[in-house]
C-alpha positions in Angstrom: -6.9 35.4 -5.4 -6.4 32.4 -2.7 -3.5 31.2 -1.0 -2.9 27.2 -1.0 -1.2 27.3 2.5 -4.5 28.7 3.7 -7.0 26.7 2.0 -4.8 23.6 2.9 -5.2 24.6 6.5 -8.9 25.6 6.5 -9.4 22.2 4.8 -8.6 19.9 7.5 -6.7 17.5 5.3 -3.8 15.9 6.4 -0.9 13.9 5.1 -0.7 10.3 6.5 1.6 7.1 6.0 1.1 7.5 2.0 -1.0 10.1 0.7 -3.2 13.6 1.8 -6.4 12.0 3.4 -9.6 13.4 4.0 -13.4 13.2 4.4 -14.9 13.4 1.3 -16.2 17.3 2.4 -12.9 18.7 2.9 -11.4 17.7 -0.5 -13.6 20.8 -1.9 -12.7 21.9 -5.1 -10.8 24.7 -4.3 -8.6 22.1 -1.8 -7.9 20.3 -4.4 -7.1 23.1 -6.4 -4.4 24.5 -3.7 -3.1 21.0 -3.5 -2.5 20.5 -7.2 -0.5 23.9 -6.9 1.0 23.7 -4.0 2.5 20.1 -5.4 3.5 21.4 -9.1 5.0 24.8 -7.9 6.9 23.3 -5.6 8.9 20.9 -7.8 9.1 23.4 -10.9 12.8 24.7 -10.2 13.9 20.6 -9.7 12.3 19.3 -13.3 11.6 20.7 -16.5 8.0 19.4 -17.6 4.8 20.4 -19.9 2.2 17.6 -18.7 1.1 16.0 -15.9 -1.1 12.6 -15.4 -4.0 12.0 -13.4 -5.3 8.6 -12.6 -8.2 8.2 -9.8 -9.9 4.9 -8.3 -13.7 4.2 -8.1 -14.6 5.8 -5.6 -18.2 8.1 -6.2 -16.3 11.1 -5.1 -12.9 10.5 -7.5 -14.4 12.3 -10.8 -14.9 15.4 -9.4 -11.7 15.8 -7.5 -9.7 14.7 -10.3 -11.8 17.6 -12.5 -10.9 20.1 -9.7 -6.8 19.0 -9.9 -7.3 18.8 -13.7 -8.7 22.7 -13.9 -5.7 23.9 -11.4 -2.9 22.0 -13.7 -4.8 23.8 -17.2 -4.2 27.2 -14.9 -0.7 26.7 -14.5 -0.1 25.9 -18.2 0.5 22.7 -18.1 -1.2 19.8 -20.1 -3.3 17.3 -18.6 -2.9 13.4 -19.4 -6.1 11.6 -17.9 -5.9 7.8 -17.5 -9.0 7.1 -15.9 -9.6 4.3 -13.2 -6.3 2.6 -13.0 -4.0 0.8 -10.3 -1.8 3.8 -8.5 1.3 1.8 -9.6 0.4 1.8 -13.4 -0.4 5.4 -13.1 3.2 6.1 -11.4 4.8 3.4 -13.5 3.9 5.5 -16.8 4.8 8.7 -15.8 8.0 7.8 -14.6 8.7 6.9 -17.6 7.7 10.0 -19.6 10.1 11.5 -17.0 6.5 13.8 -15.9 4.6 14.2 -12.7 1.3 12.6 -11.4 -1.4 13.0 -9.4 -3.6 9.6 -7.6 -6.6 10.5 -6.3 -7.5 7.4 -3.9 -8.5 7.1 -0.5 -7.2 3.4 -1.0 -8.4 1.2 1.4 -10.1 4.2 3.9 -14.5 3.9 3.7 -16.1 4.9 0.6 -16.4 8.6 3.0 -12.8 9.5 2.6 -10.6 10.2 0.1 -7.1 11.3 -0.7 -4.7 12.6 -2.9 -1.2 11.3 -3.9 1.7 12.9 -5.6 4.4 11.6 -7.6 7.8 13.7 -9.0 9.1 12.7 -12.6 11.6 10.8 -10.3 8.9 8.5 -7.9 6.8 9.2 -5.4 7.2 12.3 -3.0 8.8 12.6 -0.1 8.2 13.3 3.6 10.5 16.5 3.2 7.7 17.2 -0.1 5.1 16.7 2.2 5.9 19.7 4.3 6.8 21.7 1.7 3.5 21.2 -0.3 1.5 22.0 2.6 3.5 25.2 3.3 3.9 26.5 -0.4 2.2 30.2 -0.8 1.1 29.7 -4.3 -1.9 31.6 -5.9 -4.7 30.8 -7.4 -8.4 31.9 -8.8 -10.9 30.0 -7.2 -12.5 27.1 -8.6 -15.9 28.0 -10.8 -15.6 25.4 -13.6 -14.6 21.9 -13.3 -13.0 20.6 -16.3 -13.9 17.3 -18.8 -11.6 14.4 -19.4 -10.6 11.6 -21.8 -9.7 8.5 -20.9 -6.4 7.7 -22.2 -5.3 3.8 -22.1 -1.4 4.6 -22.2 -1.3 3.7 -18.9 -3.1 0.0 -18.6 -1.6 -0.8 -21.6 2.5 -0.1 -20.3 1.0 -2.0 -16.8 -0.2 -4.9 -18.6 3.1 -5.4 -20.6 6.0 -4.5 -17.8 4.9 -7.8 -16.5 3.5 -10.2 -19.6 6.8 -9.6 -21.3 9.1 -11.2 -18.4 7.3 -14.4 -18.3 6.4 -17.1 -21.3 2.9 -16.9 -22.1 2.6 -20.6 -20.8 3.9 -20.0 -17.3 0.6 -20.0 -15.9 -0.9 -22.7 -18.5 -3.2 -25.6 -16.0 -3.3 -22.8 -13.3 -6.8 -21.6 -12.1 -7.2 -18.0 -10.7 -9.6 -15.8 -9.2 -9.7 -12.8 -9.4 -11.9 -10.9 -6.3 -12.6 -7.7 -7.9 -14.6 -5.7 -5.9 -14.1 -2.4 -6.0 -10.6 -2.3 -7.0 -9.0 0.4 -9.6 -7.1 -2.5 -11.4 -10.3 -4.9 -11.6 -10.5 -4.5 -16.0 -6.7 -4.9 -16.0 -6.3 -8.3 -14.0 -8.0 -10.8 -16.1 -6.2 -10.0 -19.5 -3.1 -9.8 -17.7 -3.3 -13.0 -16.1 -4.8 -14.6 -19.2 -2.0 -13.4 -21.4 -0.1 -15.9 -18.9 -1.7 -18.5 -20.2 -4.3 -18.9 -17.0 -7.8 -19.5 -16.6 -9.6 -16.7 -14.7 -12.8 -16.7 -12.7 -14.1 -13.4 -11.7 -15.5 -13.0 -8.4 -17.1 -10.7 -6.1 -17.4 -7.2 -8.5 -19.2 -4.9 -6.5 -20.9 -1.6 -8.0 -20.3 0.2 -4.8 -17.1 1.0 -3.4 -15.5 -1.7 -1.2 -13.1 -0.3 1.3 -10.6 -3.7 1.7 -8.0 -3.1 4.1 -5.1 -5.9 3.1 -3.8 -5.7 6.7 -7.6 -6.6 8.2 -9.0 -8.9 6.4 -12.7 -8.6 7.4 -13.9 -12.3 8.5 -16.6 -12.2 5.4 -13.5 -12.6 3.0 -11.9 -15.0 5.0 -14.6 -17.1 4.3 -15.2 -16.1 1.1 -12.1 -16.9 -0.1 -12.3 -20.4 1.5 -15.5 -21.1 -0.4 -14.7 -20.1 -3.4 -11.0 -22.3 -3.5 -13.3 -25.4 -2.5 -16.0 -24.1 -5.0 -13.9 -24.0 -7.9 -10.7 -25.5 -7.2 -8.9 -22.0 -7.6 -4.7 -22.4 -7.3 -4.8 -19.2 -6.0 -7.3 -16.0 -5.7 -6.0 -12.6 -5.9 -7.8 -9.2 -5.0 -6.2 -5.4 -4.2 -7.2 -2.5 -2.1 -8.9 0.1 -3.5 -6.2 1.5 -6.2 -4.6 -1.3 -6.8 -0.7 -1.1 -5.0 -1.1 -3.7 -1.9 -2.2 -7.3 -3.3 -4.5 -10.0 -1.3 -3.2 -13.3 -1.9 -4.8 -16.4 -0.9 -3.6 -20.2 -1.6 -4.9 -22.9 -3.0 -7.0 -23.5 0.3 -8.3 -20.3 0.3 -6.0 -19.1 3.2 -5.2 -15.4 2.5 -1.1 -14.8 3.1 0.5 -12.0 4.8 1.7 -8.9 3.0 5.2 -9.6 3.9 4.9 -13.7 4.3 3.8 -12.8 0.2 7.0 -9.7 0.1 9.4 -12.2 1.1 8.6 -15.3 -0.8 8.9 -12.5 -3.9 12.3 -11.2 -3.1 13.7 -14.2 -2.3 12.4 -14.9 -6.0 13.7 -12.4 -7.6 17.2 -13.1 -5.7 17.2 -9.7 -4.1 19.8 -8.8 -2.1 18.9 -5.8 0.2 16.0 -4.9 1.9 14.0 -2.1 3.3 11.0 -3.1 5.4 8.8 -1.3 8.5 9.2 -2.1 11.8 6.0 -4.3 11.7 7.3 -6.6 9.3 7.9 -10.8 10.4 10.8 -11.4 11.6 11.1 -14.5 9.8 12.6 -11.8 6.9 15.8 -11.8 8.9 15.9 -15.3 10.8 15.0 -17.2 7.1 18.8 -16.2 6.4 17.8 -15.3 2.4 19.3 -11.8 2.5 22.3 -10.0 2.7 21.0 -7.5 4.7 17.3 -6.3 5.9 17.2 -2.6 6.8 13.8 -1.6 9.6 11.9 1.6 8.9 8.8 3.5 10.2 5.7 2.7 8.4 4.7 4.1 5.5 6.3 4.4 1.8 8.2 7.2 2.1 10.2 5.8 4.6 10.6 2.7 3.0 11.7 4.4 -0.4 14.1 6.8 1.8 15.9 3.8 2.5 16.3 2.8 -0.8 19.3 5.7 -0.9 21.4 4.1 1.5 20.9 0.6 -0.2 21.4 1.4 -3.5 25.6 2.0 -2.5 26.4 -0.9 -1.3 23.9 -3.2 -2.8 23.2 -3.8 -6.8 19.4 -5.4 -6.4 16.9 -4.0 -3.5 13.6 -3.9 -2.4 11.0 -3.4 0.0 7.3 -4.6 1.5 5.3 -3.8 3.8 3.2 -5.7 5.9 0.0 -4.6 4.7 1.4 -6.4 1.0 2.7 -3.6 -1.4 5.8 -4.7 -3.0 8.5 -1.4 -4.0 11.0 -2.3 -6.1 13.9 -0.2 -5.4 16.4 -1.0 -8.6 16.5 -2.9 -12.0 16.3 -6.4 -11.4 16.5 -8.7 -14.3 13.9 -12.0 -14.9 13.9 -14.6 -16.7 16.6 -12.4 -18.9 14.4 -9.3 -18.9 14.7 -6.6 -17.3 12.5 -4.7 -15.4 12.6 -1.0 -14.4 12.8 -0.1 -10.8 9.3 1.2 -9.5 9.5 2.3 -6.2 6.0 3.0 -5.0 3.7 -0.1 -3.9 2.7 -2.2 -6.0 0.3 -5.4 -6.1 1.1 -7.4 -9.0 4.4 -7.9 -9.1 4.5 -10.1 -5.7 1.7 -12.4 -7.1 3.9 -13.3 -10.2 6.3 -13.7 -8.4 4.7 -15.7 -6.7 3.5 -18.2 -9.1 6.3 -18.3 -10.8 8.0 -19.7 -7.8 4.9 -21.9 -7.2 5.7 -23.7 -10.5 6.3 -27.3 -8.9 4.6 -26.7 -5.7 1.8 -25.6 -4.1 1.3 -21.8 -2.4 1.0 -23.1 1.2 4.4 -25.8 0.8 6.1 -22.4 0.1 4.9 -20.8 2.7 5.2 -24.0 5.3 9.2 -24.2 4.0 9.5 -20.6 5.6 10.5 -20.0 9.7 6.8 -20.4 11.1 6.5 -17.0 13.1 2.7 -15.7 13.1 1.3 -12.3 12.4 -2.0 -10.7 13.3 -3.3 -7.7 13.1 -6.7 -5.5 13.2 -7.6 -1.8 14.4 -10.3 0.0 16.6 -12.3 2.3 13.9 -13.3 5.8 15.1 -10.8 5.9 18.1 -9.0 9.4 18.4 -5.7 9.5 17.3 -5.2 12.0 19.9 -6.0 9.5 22.4 -4.1 6.7 20.6 -0.9 9.2 21.2 -2.0 9.8 25.0 -2.4 6.4 25.8 1.0 5.3 24.1 3.4 7.8 25.2 1.9 6.6 28.6 2.6 3.4 27.8 6.2 4.3 26.9 7.3 5.2 29.8 6.1 1.9 31.6 5.5 -0.7 29.2 5.0 -3.5 31.9 2.4 -1.6 33.9 0.7 -1.0 30.5 0.9 -4.6 29.9 -0.3 -5.5 32.9 -3.2 -3.1 32.2 -4.5 -4.8 29.4 -4.7 -7.9 31.3 -1.2 -9.5 30.4 0.1 -9.6 33.8 1.8 -13.2 33.1 3.8 -11.6 30.1 7.2 -9.9 30.8 8.2 -7.4 28.9 12.2 -7.8 27.0 12.6 -4.9 25.3 10.8 -1.9 23.5 11.3 -0.2 20.2 9.6 3.1 19.6 10.4 3.3 15.9 7.0 3.8 15.4 4.4 3.7 17.8 5.3 1.1 20.4 6.4 -2.5 19.4 6.8 -4.3 22.8 9.3 -7.9 22.8 8.1 -9.9 25.2 10.7 -12.6 27.1 8.5 -15.7 25.2 9.6 -14.1 21.7 6.4 -13.0 21.4 5.5 -9.2 19.7 2.9 -6.5 20.7 3.2 -3.8 18.9 0.8 -0.7 18.9 0.3 2.5 16.6 -2.0 5.1 16.0 -3.4 5.1 11.7 -1.6 7.6 9.7 -4.7 8.0 7.4 -7.6 8.0 9.7 -8.5 7.6 13.1 -7.7 4.3 14.5 -5.4 2.3 16.7 -3.6 -0.4 14.7 -2.4 -3.3 16.8 -0.2 -5.7 15.3 1.1 -9.3 17.5 3.6 -12.1 16.2 4.0 -15.1 17.6 5.3 -18.8 16.8 1.6 -19.9 16.9 -1.2 -17.7 15.1 -3.3 -18.5 17.9 -1.2 -16.6 20.5 -0.9 -14.3 17.9 -5.1 -13.6 17.3 -5.3 -14.0 21.2 -2.9 -11.2 21.7 -4.8 -8.6 19.0 -7.7 -9.2 20.1 -7.5 -9.3 24.1 -5.5 -6.3 23.6 -7.8 -4.0 21.4 -10.6 -5.1 23.7 -9.3 -3.8 26.7 -7.5 -1.0 25.6 -10.7 0.6 25.0 -10.8 1.1 28.8 -8.0 2.8 29.3 
């Protein structure tokens, strides 16, 4: 017999900002089974269920990982419902409606040589405390020798589309031309019928048979240029895409300019008349300065922290939500839209924000909606293959003297106003600009975010900081 905690520790797989992540070779059949056993046994005393749902993204490694998880569930005497390739929020939504747990096999936006597992209890995404319980669980299980054959159930895909189409008139998007940048997104087969059901003309773009690691926080130069070319070629009102598992949106306006995820989230929350927000510390300060919300709470980066804050907000406010700089929108309470009730979905979702944006833009362009907001511009990028230990060491030293840290990065003319260590190191500068450094929780990367009253300044800050930090 194998012990789950021992197998997990030997695998080297760790929890990041959202889900367990690691190299594909670390996710052996037994490692997947260990995580599954640990997850299920850790929640069985709190919930009653006889079924568990599983879905995957389009990574080459995902089907086998799902099969290994399914074998473990069958060994536990549970029925497996397999929804195939669907977005993470589609899986989470159907599982929550059925009051059962679910497991999503996905590495989100990270490269295809890596993968991951996301776990949902019947009441939603697991917490950071749940993660520790899973890591420390000592569930016994038999080594996996055979893999389960899985048959796709289409219920999750159907319910996910219906969740949104019932909110709007079937002609809401009549006259709109929308491009869907499909690449290898887990939701690529759902988005065209969804937008067409609302009256839009849809053109599919960039479908790929190979996995494409789209990062909605660090859009590749090739995708920046593609969007502008596509908009000019087709005359789009909007281009929509997502990351690998379809929980983070990537939206371009009518000119092909990609919107920052927190700007999209702000516009969505305003269109939904949300009273209070929970957002990570890295999000744009226009969220507060626009004065559209009764209360804004800042959290550490990662959906579990945003969700945890919902418990505090719901005590005072009737409509609550959250979003991240990467664009994922989390609905923390039931909300009425056009006379219809949309149920809470406290996990990242890509579809709700784009539909609310389109609803708000019926009488004006998307770019005009963006331009009406306080003009605070954010930019972010990352250094890949940068050891997490090195990132932590650099930032710990920087916290001791942020001014010297800035000087060493070549910013001798910038003065530190204050610093925030909620998550990483966020430096507020005397000229109102912001520089924020943080090791990624999912991969060996160092991320840098900047905010300024000018986009060129934000880009300059990030590019210079990342170039020079390599030499520290």
